[in-house]
C-alpha positions as a Markdown table, in Angstrom:
| # | Residue | x | y | z |
|---|---|---|---|---|
| 1 | Met | -9.2 | -3.0 | 35.3 |
| 2 | Thr | -6.7 | -3.9 | 38.0 |
| 3 | Leu | -3.3 | -5.5 | 37.3 |
| 4 | Asn | -1.5 | -6.9 | 40.3 |
| 5 | Met | 2.0 | -8.1 | 39.8 |
| 6 | Leu | 4.3 | -9.8 | 42.2 |
| 7 | Phe | 8.0 | -9.9 | 41.6 |
| 8 | Phe | 10.4 | -12.0 | 43.6 |
| 9 | Thr | 13.9 | -13.5 | 43.2 |
| 10 | Ile | 15.1 | -16.8 | 44.4 |
| 11 | Thr | 18.8 | -17.1 | 44.9 |
| 12 | Ile | 20.4 | -20.5 | 45.3 |
| 13 | Lys | 23.9 | -20.6 | 46.7 |
| 14 | Lys | 26.0 | -23.8 | 46.7 |
| 15 | Arg | 26.8 | -24.8 | 50.3 |
| 16 | Thr | 30.3 | -26.1 | 51.0 |
| 17 | Met | 30.6 | -28.9 | 53.5 |
| 18 | Thr | 33.0 | -28.9 | 56.3 |
| 19 | Ala | 35.3 | -31.9 | 57.1 |
| 20 | Glu | 33.0 | -32.9 | 60.0 |
| 21 | Glu | 29.9 | -32.8 | 57.8 |
| 22 | Tyr | 31.7 | -34.8 | 55.1 |
| 23 | Leu | 32.7 | -37.5 | 57.6 |
| 24 | His | 29.2 | -37.6 | 59.1 |
| 25 | Gln | 27.6 | -38.0 | 55.6 |
| 26 | Glu | 30.1 | -40.8 | 54.8 |
| 27 | Lys | 29.2 | -42.6 | 58.1 |
| 28 | Ile | 25.5 | -42.3 | 57.3 |
| 29 | Gln | 26.1 | -43.7 | 53.8 |
| 30 | Lys | 28.1 | -46.6 | 55.2 |
| 31 | Leu | 25.4 | -47.5 | 57.7 |
| 32 | Arg | 22.7 | -47.2 | 55.0 |
| 33 | Asp | 24.7 | -49.6 | 52.7 |
| 34 | Glu | 25.2 | -52.1 | 55.6 |
| 35 | Tyr | 21.4 | -52.0 | 56.3 |
| 36 | Ile | 20.6 | -52.5 | 52.6 |
| 37 | Asp | 23.0 | -55.4 | 52.4 |
| 38 | Lys | 21.6 | -57.0 | 55.5 |
| 39 | Ser | 18.0 | -56.6 | 54.4 |
| 40 | Met | 18.8 | -58.0 | 50.9 |
| 41 | Lys | 20.2 | -61.1 | 52.6 |
| 42 | Tyr | 16.8 | -62.1 | 54.0 |
| 43 | Arg | 14.7 | -61.0 | 51.0 |
| 44 | Tyr | 13.0 | -63.7 | 49.0 |
| 45 | Phe | 13.0 | -63.5 | 45.2 |
């Protein structure tokens, strides 16, 4: 009888955002919101 075991560890570290990354994400969110608003204007219900 053979018993094979595999042990591994996953470490998750919270990543902090720099000011540039924060501004970039904010810009992306703003553009996404504008796109959604524009697309909802032409949507038929």
